[in-house]
Backbone as a ProteinNet text record, in pm:
[ID]
protein_1_A
[PRIMARY]
XXXXXXXXXXXXXXXXXXXXXXXXXXXXXXXXXXXXXXXXXXXXXXXXXXXXXXXXXXXXXXXXXXXXXXXXXXXXXXXXXXXXXXXXXXXXXXXXXXXXXXXXXXXXXXXXXXXXXXXXXXXXXXXXXXXXXXXXXXXXXXXXXXXXXXXXXXXXXXXXXXXXXXXXXXXXXXXXXXXXXXXXXXXXXXXXXXXXXXXXXXXXXXXXXXXXXXXXXXXXXXXXXXXXXXXXXXXXXXXXXXXXXXXXXXXXXXXXXXXXXXXXXXXXXXX
[TERTIARY]
14517.4	14404.4	14244.4	14189.4	14098.4	14091	14217.2	14216.5	14208.8	14282.6	14243.8	14143.3	14061.8	13926.7	13842.2	13852	13753.6	13756.5	13893	13934.6	13872.9	13862.6	13833.4	13678.4	13583.3	13464.4	13432.1	13502.8	13456.8	13485.8	13565.6	13595.4	13464.1	13454.5	13339	13219.9	13188.6	13065.5	13071.1	13179.6	13199.5	13184.5	13242.8	13187.6	13064.2	12990.6	12860.2	12761	12797.5	12738.7	12748.4	12876.7	12880.8	12782	12809	12751.2	12593.6	12537.3	12393.1	12362.2	12457.2	12441	12446.9	12528.1	12546.5	12408	12344.3	12233.5	12125.3	12108.6	11997.2	12005.8	12127.4	12149.4	12117.3	12155.3	12117.1	11958.3	11904.9	11750.7	11686.5	11742.2	11696	11687.7	11791.1	11832.9	11749.7	11717	11629.7	11492	11447.8	11308.3	11293.6	11397	11407.1	11385.2	11476.8	11464.6	11343.7	11276.1	11138.3	11012.9	11025	10928.2	10934.9	11062.5	11062.6	11010.6	11048.6	10985.5	10844.1	10768.6	10651.4	10574.9	10639.3	10599.6	10574.6	10686.6	10702.3	10583.9	10569.9	10481.7	10346.7	10295.9	10183.7	10158.3	10242	10248	10238	10291.8	10290.1	10184.2	10098.3	9961.9	9881.8	9875.7	9757.1	9781.7	9920.4	9923.2	9897.5	9932.4	9889.5	9782.8	9718.6	9574.1	9497.9	9521.4	9465.5	9485.1	9579.1	9602.8	9502.6	9526.4	9444.7	9288.3	9233.5	9080.8	9040	9170.4	9119.2	9119.9	9225.4	9235.7	9138.5	9097.8	8974.2	8866.6	8808.6	8686.1	8681.8	8749.1	8687.1	8743.3	8840.4	8905.6	8856	8855.3	8815.8	8939.8	8895.9	8973.1	9053.9	9174.1	9268.8	9419.1	9478.7	9593.8	9708.3	9698.7	9791.7	9744.7	9604.6	9551.2	9556.9	9565.9	9583.7	9726.5	9842.4	9958.4	10003.6	9943.9	9946.8	9883.4	9752.6	9697.1	9766	9823.8	9905.3	10022	10078.9	10218.6	10176.9	10065.2	10026.3	9979.9	9958.3	9906.2	10038.3	10122.4	10275	10318.9	10289.9	10376.2	10312.4	10174.1	10077	10110.5	10124.4	10132.9	10271.2	10376	10515.3	10501.4	10417.9	10432.7	10343.8	10249.9	10185.8	10289.7	10344.5	10458	10552.2	10579.5	10675.7	10613.4	10480	10429.1	10407.4	10407.9	10413.7	10579	10661.8	10805.1	10820.2	10773	10780.7	10739.6	10607.2	10540.9	10619.1	10684.5	10757.8	10903.1	10927	11071.1	11021.1	10914.4	10862.4	10842.8	10783.6	10744.6	10757.2	10896.8	10934.1	10879.8	10856.8	10754.4	10672.1	10560.5	10404.1	10427.1	10507.8	10482.2	10609.6	10646.3	10738.5	10726.2	10605.7	10556.8	10542.7	10488	10495.2	10647.9	10743.3	10851.1	10910.1	10841.8	10893.6	10748.3	10654.7	10567.4	10582	10681.3	10736.9	10834.8	10925.4	11021.3	10969.2	10857.3	10797.5	10719.1	10662.2	10584	10668.8	10786.1	10888.4	10951.7	10983.2	11046.4	10964.9	10832.1	10710.4	10687	10636.8	10614.1	10757.2	10842.5	10975	10952.3	10973.2	10973	10861.4	10758	10630.1	10636	10679.4	10704.7	10793.3	10908.9	10997.8	10959.1	10885.8	10838.2	10721.1	10634.7	10542.9	10583.8	10725.9	10813.1	10872.2	10929.9	10972.4	10881.2	10718.5	10636.7	10606.8	10605.2	10547.2	10650.7	10773.6	10888.8	10889.6	10849.4	10849	10707.4	10597.5	10477.4	10497.1	10545.8	10590.4	10661.9	10763.6	10847	10787.2	10714.8	10599.8	10528.9	10455.4	10370.4	10448.1	10567.1	10640.6	10680.8	10722.2	10764.2	10657.2	10578.6	10471.8	10326.3	10294.9	10168.4	10060.6	10036.9	9906.9	9900	10010.7	10001.3	9977.2	10048.1	10026.9	9907	9848.5	9697.5	9566.8	9599.9	9544.8	9571.2	9682.3	9707.1	9740.2	9728.9	9691.9	9578.5	9528.3	9406.9	9391.9	9290	9256	9285.1	9264.6	9279.1	9414.1	9483.2	9649.4	9709.2	9677.6	9714	9683.3	9582	9557	9588.2	9639	9707.6	9876.1	9921.2	10073	10071.8	9986.2	9958.8	9968.2	9901.6	9878.7	10006.5	10096.4	10222.3	10306	10294.7	10392.7	10375.6	10268.6	10262.9	10311.6	10267.1	10312.7	10464.9	10534.2	10684.4	10733.6	10676.1	10717.3	10729.6	10612.8	10605.1	10723.2	10771	10868.8	10996.6	10992.2	11131.3	11152.5	11029.4	11081.3	11088.8	11067.8	11085.1	11224.7	11347.2	11453.7	11494.1	11427	11449.3	11359.2	11255.6	11202.3	11261.5	11350.7	11413	11525.6	11606.5	11749.1	11769	11904	11953.1	12030	12067.5	12134.5	12302.2	12320.9	12440.1	12468.1	12597.3	12636.1	12563.5	12542	12480.7	12332.9	12243.9	12132.6	12132.5	12227.1	12251.3	12256.5	12344	12400	12261.4	12190.8	12046.6	11953.2	11956.7	11880.1	11889.4	12047.6	12074.6	12062.2	12105.7	12078.2	11948.2	11824.4	11718.1	11620.3	11660.2	11604.6	11645	11764.1	11838.6	11895.5	11974.6	12060.8	12007.4	11910.8	11855.2	11726.5	11625.9	11549.7	11619.8	11737.6	11813.5	11808.6	11879	11917.5	11826.6	11701.6	11587.2	11514.4	11497.1	11440	11537.7	11667.7	11761.5	11735.7	11748.4	11741.1	11609.4	11510.7	11374.7	11359.1	11416.2	11391.4	11505.8	11616.7	11700.8	11639	11569.2	11512.4	11390	11308.7	11193.7	11278.3	11373.5	11458.9	11493.1	11539.2	11600.2	11472.3	11332.3	11220.8	11153.6	11150	11119	11193.7	11314.6	11438.2	11387.3	11361.9	11308.8	11222.5	11088.6	10955.8	10959.6	11052.9	11046.9	10904.9	10832.3	10736.2	10744.9	10729.6	10761.1	10650.4	10538.1	10454	10461.6	10501.4	10544.3	10662.1	10769.5	10876.7	10850.7	10762.8	10715.8	10649	10573.7	10517.1	10599.4	10712.4	10800.5	10882.4	10903.5	11000.3	10961.4	10809.8	10743.2	10787.7	10777.9	10815.3	10952.7	11047.3	11165.9	11206.9	11152.2	11188	11149	11047.4	10987.7	11087.8	11120.7	11208	11357	11410.1	11551.7	11529.4	11408.3	11397.2	11408.8	11349	11357	11503.2	11593.1	11723.8	11819.5	11779.3	11857.6	11817.8	11682.5	11648	11672.7	11711.7	11722.5	11898.5	11937.5	12105.5	12166.9	12153.1	12232.4	12209.7	12066.4	12037.9	12115.3	12127.2	12209.4	12360.7	12397.7	12552.8	12561	12475.4	12467.7	12457	12384.3	12355.9	12498.1	12572	12679.8	12791.4	12786.6	12874.5	12848.3	12733	12664.5	12748.4	12713.5	12761.9	12904.8	12987.2	13137.6	13219.7	13221.2	13305.7	13271.9	13146.8	13100.7	13089.5	13056.1	13059.5	13192.6	13284.4	13422.1	13486.7	13445.1	13503.4	13463	13308	13268.8	13215.3	13243.8	13202	13036.4	12987	12846.4	12754.2	12819.7	12770.2	12737.7	12654.4	12607.5	12569.1	12483.6	12429.3	12525.3	12611.2	12724.4	12807.7	12837.8	12902.4	12824.1	12712	12602.3	12601.7	12578.6	12558.9	12676.3	12830.4	12931.4	12986.7	12941.1	12976.8	12879.1	12901.2	12800.3	12797.6	12890.9	12893.2	12792.3	12826.8	12761	12597.3	12581.7	12434.9	12371.6	12434.8	12389.5	12356.7	12467	12441.7	12321.3	12304.4	12202	12054.5	12057.5	11917.9	11872	12001.2	11954	11905.3	11965.3	11917.8	11784.2	11769	11606.8	11507.9	11553.5	11496.7	11435.1	11545	11514.3	11437.2	11441.4	11352.2	11208.4	11192.7	11068.8	10994.1	11068.4	11020.6	10993.5	11057.3	11045.7	10889.3	10852.2	10724.2	10588.1	10632.8	10538.8	10459
6687.7	6571.2	6637.4	6753.8	6805.8	6840.2	6904.6	6953.3	6825.8	6715.6	6609.5	6529.4	6542.1	6484	6558.1	6698.7	6787.5	6741.9	6744	6710.6	6573.8	6470.1	6335.7	6359.1	6438.8	6462.2	6558.8	6646.8	6728.2	6650.3	6547.5	6441.1	6365	6302.1	6224.8	6277.1	6424.6	6439.7	6507.7	6528.6	6544.9	6471.7	6350.6	6202.4	6157.5	6194.1	6140	6231.3	6346.5	6501.5	6443.1	6391	6360.9	6233	6140.8	6018.3	6060.8	6158.9	6157.5	6256.6	6334.6	6419.8	6304.9	6221.8	6110.2	6024.7	5990	5908.2	6013.7	6117.5	6209.2	6200.2	6252.2	6257.5	6157.3	6007.2	5901.9	5865.3	5885.5	5888	5969.2	6076.1	6199.5	6164.6	6091.6	6032	5940.2	5805.8	5713.8	5767.1	5853.9	5924.5	5970.3	6062.8	6104.1	5996.3	5894.1	5774.4	5709.5	5684.9	5645.6	5716	5850	5946.6	5956.6	5914.3	5929	5793.8	5684.2	5555.4	5552	5594.8	5602.6	5684.4	5781.2	5924.3	5802.6	5739	5651.1	5558.5	5498.6	5381.6	5434.9	5557.1	5600.7	5662.1	5706.9	5738.8	5649.2	5518.5	5377.6	5331.3	5313.9	5291.1	5334.6	5477.3	5561.8	5517.5	5522.7	5558.9	5443.5	5288.6	5188.9	5132.8	5173	5176.3	5218.1	5343	5394.6	5346.9	5277.2	5216.2	5094.2	5016.7	4917.8	4903.4	5031.4	5075.4	5137.8	5189.2	5229.9	5112.1	5025.3	4930.5	4830.1	4800.2	4677.7	4749.2	4881.9	4910.3	5011.4	5096.4	5213.2	5187.1	5128.3	5097.5	4972	4994.3	4854.5	4760.4	4626	4521	4476.7	4513.7	4459.4	4399.6	4375.7	4296.6	4354.2	4499.4	4601.1	4640.4	4654.3	4665	4562.1	4436.1	4318.9	4337.6	4341.1	4369.2	4460.5	4593.3	4678.2	4666.7	4594.1	4560.7	4493.1	4362.7	4265.6	4329.6	4436.1	4507.8	4570.2	4643.8	4745.9	4629.7	4545.2	4473	4424	4378.2	4352.9	4438.7	4580	4721	4716.1	4724.4	4753.6	4674.2	4482.9	4437.5	4447	4474.7	4501.5	4612.6	4709.8	4810.3	4758.1	4679.1	4626.7	4530.6	4496.5	4389	4469.5	4570.4	4688.9	4700.1	4728.8	4778.2	4661.5	4539.8	4431.1	4431.7	4454.4	4470.8	4550.1	4682.9	4778.6	4747	4682	4617.1	4496.3	4413	4296.2	4392	4472.5	4547	4615.7	4685.7	4745.5	4661.2	4553.3	4437.1	4314.1	4287.8	4138.3	4031.3	4007.6	3904	3890.5	4002.7	3977.7	3957.4	3998.5	3989.3	3915.9	3813	3713	3634.6	3582	3522.9	3600.7	3734.2	3826.3	3878.2	3851.1	3869.5	3759.3	3641.3	3571.3	3562.8	3612	3647.8	3767.9	3841.9	3988.6	3942.3	3829.1	3771.6	3726.5	3644.9	3571.3	3683.4	3753.3	3875.3	3949.6	4007.2	4084.6	4020.3	3892.8	3835.1	3803.7	3760.1	3714	3835.8	3968.2	4071.3	4139.9	4112.9	4160.8	4116	3956.4	3882.7	3867.6	3914.8	3931.2	4044.5	4150.8	4326.6	4291.5	4220.3	4228.1	4116.5	4031	3938.1	4035.1	4081.9	4179.5	4293.8	4337.9	4423	4362.6	4239.4	4162.8	4134.6	4081.8	4061.6	4170.4	4282.9	4424.1	4439.7	4423.9	4453.2	4342.9	4228.2	4137	4148.3	4186.3	4204.6	4331.4	4424.7	4545.1	4506.8	4438.2	4387.3	4322.4	4209.2	4141.7	4231.6	4334	4408.4	4503.2	4530.7	4615.1	4544.4	4428	4356.9	4263.5	4215.2	4147.1	4185.7	4309	4372.9	4289.9	4236.2	4171.5	4034.4	3956.7	3863.8	3858.8	3946.3	3997.7	4012.7	4099.2	4145.3	3996.7	3901.6	3790.8	3700.3	3706.2	3594.3	3677.7	3785.7	3856	3854.9	3766.8	3735.2	3765.9	3804	3838	3676.4	3571.3	3459.2	3413.2	3426	3424.8	3502.5	3617.1	3706.8	3671.7	3621.7	3584.3	3458.2	3351.4	3241.3	3312.7	3385.9	3408.9	3477.2	3558.1	3642	3505.8	3420.6	3307.2	3220.6	3203.8	3169.8	3240.5	3378.9	3483.8	3440.8	3472.8	3473	3317.1	3195	3093.9	3074.3	3101.6	3094.3	3209.4	3313.8	3409.8	3324.1	3266.7	3184.9	3068.4	2993.1	2918.7	2978	3107.6	3177.8	3224.8	3249.1	3294.2	3226	3092.7	2962.8	2981.4	2976.8	2968.4	3079.1	3203.3	3332.3	3301.5	3196.5	3172.7	3050.9	2978	2855.1	2876.4	2992.3	3004.5	3118.2	3130.7	3266.3	3331.9	3453.1	3545.5	3466.9	3446.6	3398.5	3445.7	3404.9	3471.9	3371.1	3262	3186	3250.2	3274.2	3315.3	3464.3	3549.7	3686.6	3671.6	3578.3	3543.7	3502.6	3412.6	3372.3	3457.5	3557.8	3687.1	3756.2	3791.9	3887.3	3816.9	3712.7	3635.6	3622	3602.4	3568.1	3700.9	3794.5	3901.9	4027.1	4040.1	4140.5	4118.1	4030.1	3992.8	3930.4	3850.2	3783.3	3862.3	3940.3	4033.5	4151.1	4194	4323	4276.1	4162.3	4128	4091.1	4053	4040.1	4163.3	4262.3	4386.7	4450.6	4450.7	4557	4491.4	4356.5	4320.2	4336.7	4358.5	4374.9	4498.5	4619.5	4739.7	4774	4739	4743.6	4702.4	4575.7	4510.7	4656.8	4696.9	4788.8	4938.4	4960.1	5078	5060.1	4939.3	4916.9	4932.6	4852.5	4850.1	4998.9	5078.2	5200.9	5305.2	5286.1	5376.2	5332.5	5216.6	5170.9	5227.6	5204.1	5273.2	5438.5	5493	5611.2	5666.6	5597.7	5611.1	5719.9	5843.8	5934	5925.9	5919.3	5891.9	5774	5647.6	5542.7	5575.8	5621.2	5655.3	5759.1	5815.9	5918.6	5795.9	5718.2	5625.8	5508.8	5496	5394.2	5453.8	5597.4	5656.2	5663	5631.1	5635.1	5516.6	5420.6	5261.5	5252.5	5309.3	5288.9	5352.9	5484.3	5521.3	5428.6	5408.9	5304.8	5166.3	5162.5	5011.4	5077.2	5183.6	5243.1	5260.6	5326.1	5343.2	5234.6	5140.6	4984.6	4962.3	4946.3	4936.2	5028.7	5155.2	5264.4	5240.8	5184.8	5172	5013.6	4956.9	4798.9	4746.7	4838.4	4797.4	4833	4948.2	4964.3	4879.8	4827.1	4730.9	4610.6	4544.2	4426.3	4451.1	4577.4	4601.5	4599.1	4647.5	4647.6	4518.2	4414.7	4306.1	4192.5	4223.4	4153.6	4186.8	4338.7	4371.2	4331.1	4304.3	4273.6	4129.6	4028.9	3913.3	3847.9	3976.7	3931.1	3996.8	4135	4211.7	4210.2	4248.2	4268	4098.2	4013.9	3867.3	3843.5	3863.7	3814.9	3916.6	4020.2	4112	4065.8	4069.3	4061.3	3896	3827.3	3694.7	3662.6	3716.9	3739.4	3778.7	3861.1	3935.8	4093.3	4105.5	4204.1	4316.8	4294.5	4427.8	4540	4436.6	4523	4618.1	4564.8	4638.8	4749.1	4709.9	4802.8	4933.4	4918.7	5015.3	5102.6	5033.5	5155.4	5189.4	5143.7	5203.1	5287.2	5407.3	5524.1	5535.9	5490.8	5525.3	5402	5249.4	5172.8	5195.1	5210.7	5243.4	5351.9	5476.3	5567.9	5505.5	5422	5353.4	5270.3	5207.7	5076.4	5157.8	5261.5	5331.6	5403.5	5460.4	5524.6	5406.6	5285.1	5165.5	5137.2	5152.4	5078.1	5189.4	5331.4	5449.1	5419.6	5395.8	5370	5232.8	5126.4	5007.1	5068.4	5117	5171.8	5280.8	5359.4	5465.3	5412.5	5288.6	5206.9	5162.8	5128.9	5053	5160.6	5256.1	5388.4	5426.2
21136.4	21104.3	21073.7	21115.7	21118.3	20944.9	20881.4	20752.7	20673	20715.8	20634.9	20642.9	20751.5	20744.4	20667.1	20678.4	20605	20429	20408.7	20264.2	20208.9	20301.8	20275	20282.6	20327.6	20351.5	20207.5	20163.7	20055.4	19932.5	19930.9	19815	19803.5	19917.9	19935.8	19889.9	19946.9	19882.4	19755.8	19706.8	19529.1	19450.2	19511.4	19439.7	19449.2	19542.1	19560.9	19463.9	19487.7	19397.4	19221.4	19187.6	19062.9	19022.4	19109.2	19079.4	19066.4	19157.9	19166.1	19030	18975.9	18846.8	18733	18747.7	18635.4	18614.2	18765.6	18758	18707.3	18725.7	18711.8	18545.6	18498.6	18358.6	18262	18329.1	18267.7	18270.8	18377.9	18369.8	18273.9	18265.3	18168.9	18022.2	18010	17866	17841.5	17949.3	17881	17879.1	17968	17915.1	17815.4	17776.7	17634.1	17527.3	17544.6	17432.9	17436.8	17559.8	17534.7	17497.2	17529.9	17467.3	17329	17258	17114	17056.1	17140.8	17089	17082.3	17201.3	17236.8	17101.2	17038.1	16962.3	16843.7	16809.2	16681.4	16663.9	16809.6	16813.7	16768.6	16825.3	16796.1	16669.2	16579	16459.4	16390.7	16425.1	16342.3	16345.6	16476	16484.5	16406.8	16423.1	16349.8	16194.9	16150.9	16024.2	15952.8	16019.2	15951.3	15957	16091.5	16107.1	16026.7	15981.1	15850.8	15723.8	15684.3	15565.6	15556.8	15685.8	15716.2	15664.8	15713.2	15728.3	15574.2	15515.9	15369.3	15275.5	15293.4	15209.7	15199.2	15323.2	15374	15348.2	15377	15396.5	15267.1	15245.6	15127.2	15006.6	14991.1	14858.5	14795.5	14657.3	14575.1	14589	14602.5	14631.6	14506.9	14504.6	14385	14431.5	14336.9	14373	14463.4	14393.3	14482.5	14619.8	14660.4	14775.5	14865.9	14847.8	14894.6	14941.1	14871.3	14898.2	15002.2	14987.5	15080.6	15198.6	15201.2	15311	15432.5	15365	15437.8	15490	15408.6	15464.5	15550.6	15589	15674.3	15802.4	15768.7	15861.7	15968.3	15905.9	15939.6	16029.8	15975.7	16036.1	16164.6	16151.6	16263.7	16379.1	16359.7	16461.8	16501.4	16426.7	16459.1	16589.2	16573.5	16673.5	16781.7	16784.5	16913.2	16962.3	16924	16966.3	17035.5	16991.3	17075.4	17201.5	17230.6	17321.8	17423.9	17403.1	17464.9	17533.7	17447.1	17502	17613.8	17617.8	17692.5	17821.9	17816.5	17950.8	18001.2	17940.6	17978.7	18050.4	17982.6	18063.9	18174.8	18192.1	18305	18429.6	18403.2	18498.5	18434.4	18438.9	18369.5	18482	18596.5	18653.2	18621.2	18598.2	18558.7	18399.3	18341.6	18164	18135.7	18217.2	18144	18054	18011.5	17902	17797.1	17810.1	17714.3	17642.9	17690.7	17658.4	17531.1	17533.6	17412	17315.2	17346.3	17254.7	17167	17243	17150.2	17069.9	17109.1	17030.9	16903.8	16906	16812.1	16694.8	16783.7	16706.3	16616	16672.4	16626.7	16471.4	16504.4	16413	16271.9	16342.4	16260.3	16190.9	16205.4	16133.3	16065.2	16117.8	16012.9	15924.8	15899.1	15811.4	15707.6	15756.5	15668.7	15582.5	15653.8	15626.9	15503	15493.6	15408.3	15275	15336.4	15215	15144.8	15182.2	15078.5	14987.8	15076.6	14977.7	14869	14892.6	14742.3	14675.6	14720	14635.9	14570.7	14612.3	14546.4	14423.3	14475.6	14383.7	14239.5	14275.9	14165.8	14087.8	14120	14086.4	13984	14025.4	13948.5	13837.4	13882.8	13731.3	13639.9	13688.1	13611.1	13516.6	13577	13497.3	13433.8	13441.3	13350.2	13223.9	13235.4	13126.7	13059.7	13101.1	13038.8	13099	13042.2	13091.3	13060.7	12936.3	12893.5	12993.7	12956.5	13040.2	13199.5	13255.3	13384.6	13428.5	13324.8	13346	13364.1	13283.2	13270.6	13386.2	13425.1	13554.6	13690.7	13706.1	13834.9	13876.6	13935.5	13997.1	14143.5	14210.8	14357.9	14438.9	14389.5	14422.7	14465.6	14356.8	14358.9	14452.3	14480.3	14562.4	14659.5	14722.6	14869.5	14881.1	14816	14798.3	14831.3	14761.6	14795.6	14941	14995.6	15094.2	15229.1	15192.6	15316.4	15308.7	15163	15201.3	15269.1	15247.6	15313.5	15462.2	15475.9	15647.9	15697.5	15651.8	15684.8	15678.5	15587.3	15563.5	15681	15736.2	15821.7	15951.7	15973.9	16110.1	16099	16005.5	16000.5	16009.9	15956	15984.9	16109.5	16184	16318.4	16432.5	16392.6	16478.7	16578.9	16505.8	16537.7	16662	16629.6	16722.4	16865.6	16863.4	16980.9	17020.2	16971.9	17052.9	17113.8	17030.9	17063.5	17108.4	17173.5	17205.6	17127.6	17139.4	17051.3	17005.8	16895.6	16841	16723.2	16656.5	16533.5	16410.5	16458.3	16356.7	16356.9	16457.6	16441.7	16383	16379.6	16330.8	16177.4	16144.5	16023.6	15936.2	15990.5	15944.8	15925.6	15999.1	16009.6	15893.1	15897.9	15804	15628.9	15617.9	15500.3	15465.4	15558.5	15499.5	15515	15607.8	15584.7	15545.5	15484.9	15423.1	15292.9	15311.6	15188.8	15070.9	15104.8	14971.7	14916.7	15016.8	14973	14886.5	14931.7	14852	14737.3	14699.9	14581	14495.5	14532.4	14451.6	14418.4	14521.1	14513.4	14417	14409.3	14327.9	14192.3	14163.6	14030.8	13968.6	14055.2	14016.5	13949.7	14022.7	14005.6	13903.3	13900.7	13754.8	13648.5	13654.2	13517.5	13493.8	13585	13558.1	13492.8	13554.3	13507.2	13354.7	13319	13180.5	13077	13156.2	13067.6	13027.9	13155.3	13130.6	13041	13061.3	12969.1	12831.5	12797.1	12665	12593.7	12703	12648.8	12688.2	12756.2	12772.1	12827.7	12923.5	12997.9	13117.8	13100.2	13224.9	13331.4	13313.5	13394.7	13459.4	13431.6	13487.9	13573.1	13524.2	13609.3	13737.8	13726.2	13860.2	13938.4	13923.6	14004.2	14085.2	13981.6	14037.5	14126.8	14111	14211.5	14328.9	14360.6	14484.3	14545.5	14477.4	14527.5	14544.4	14463.9	14479.3	14623.9	14631.7	14776.4	14894.3	14907.1	15017.8	15023.5	14905.2	14921.4	14960	14934.3	14980.3	15115.1	15137.2	15302.9	15382.7	15334.7	15419.8	15434.5	15345.7	15340.4	15434.3	15432.3	15510.3	15639.6	15688.7	15812.8	15855.9	15777.7	15844.3	15838.6	15763.5	15759.8	15857.9	15960.1	16057	16161.4	16194.1	16273.2	16261.5	16139.2	16139.8	16156.6	16126.9	16173.1	16313.7	16428.2	16541.8	16597.6	16545.7	16546.1	16572.5	16446.1	16405.5	16523.8	16553.3	16628.8	16756.1	16809.9	16946.4	16979	16888.6	16885.5	16869.9	16787.1	16741.1	16862.4	16860.3	16918	17057.2	17101.7	17251.6	17268.5	17206.6	17270.6	17299.5	17228.8	17254.1	17361	17386.6	17498.8	17635.8	17650.6	17788	17796.3	17701.1	17717.9	17735.6	17651.3	17627.4	17691.4	17810.6	17920.2	17845.1	17742.8	17677.4	17745	17873.5	17920.7	17974.7	18061.7	18123.1	18011	17902.2	17801.7	17722.8	17719.2	17654.2	17752.8	17883.5	17985	17977.4	17975.2	17961.9	17832.4	17725.3	17589.2	17534.3	17565.7	17524.8	17386.8	17304.5	17136.8	17092.4	17124.8	17088.4	17129.3	17244.6	17301	17218.2	17170.8	17083.7	16947.1	16887.3	16779.1	16745.1	16872.3	16880.6	16890.8	16977.9	16969.6	16834.1	16779.9	16644.8	16551.3	16520.7	16480.1	16473.2	16602.2	16642.8	16606	16598.8	16551.2	16402.7	16365.9	16203.5	16192.3	16248.6	16220.8	16225.7	16335.5	16396.6	16299.7	16239.1	16143.5	16028.3	15998.8	15853.8	15856.1	15962.8	15996	16012.6	16008.7	16000.2	15859.1
[MASK]
+++++++++++++++++++++++++++++++++++++++++++++++++++++++++++++++++++++++++++++++++++++++++++++++++++++++++++++++++++++++++++++++++++++++++++++++++++++++++++++++++++++++++++++++++++++++++++++++++++++++++++++++++++++++++++++++++++++++++++++++++++++++++++++++++++++++++++++++

């Protein structure tokens, strides 16, 4: 009997020790994840803040500076909304309303950032194919009006995220408007630009467009994994656990890592 009881105590102690080790490892993991998020957010705030300062105070106001100023504002406020999200996660009762503000700001600035990337692509395409006409038509007033339209459209785009819970329809809506359509427009614009540059054989222009193309490609690389995770979350996970996603996320290590990496990429795109 004594041997049996001692074995039971050893098993219980071993199980408790393993559980404690797992909890400590999980806490260390989330602290590591949080530290990286904080580092990315700090870099993003400083970088975009510097762009906002330079384009609004130090540089001459041009059509291009207006585009990049609004793009930097969208990314800067995206980072700020992330801080609100962390506050709402740490103190959900105190920052309950901030959770909804974060959802609105996140979708608003995401769509605004995408809108200005599309505008920059179309603007570059127009300047390449119709340089003289574009020079006369590209005025500061028109650029500002386009920016206002972009922000108002982004607000309209964000309303469903504020009103409805996550679903397949909402994810499809987000994927179509914030990824698929912009991808087709941007890809078409730069293919057209490439054809024009090849005909004119302008090496200097080719170098300048490589920088912009790199930015656009970085956007797609950073956002596509997030859309994949969103579809997986509402289709596979929703089917398996009946929309109780939090339990599945905590038990599926592979999905957790994939989701974290996709979020890292999204935040890196806004730096």
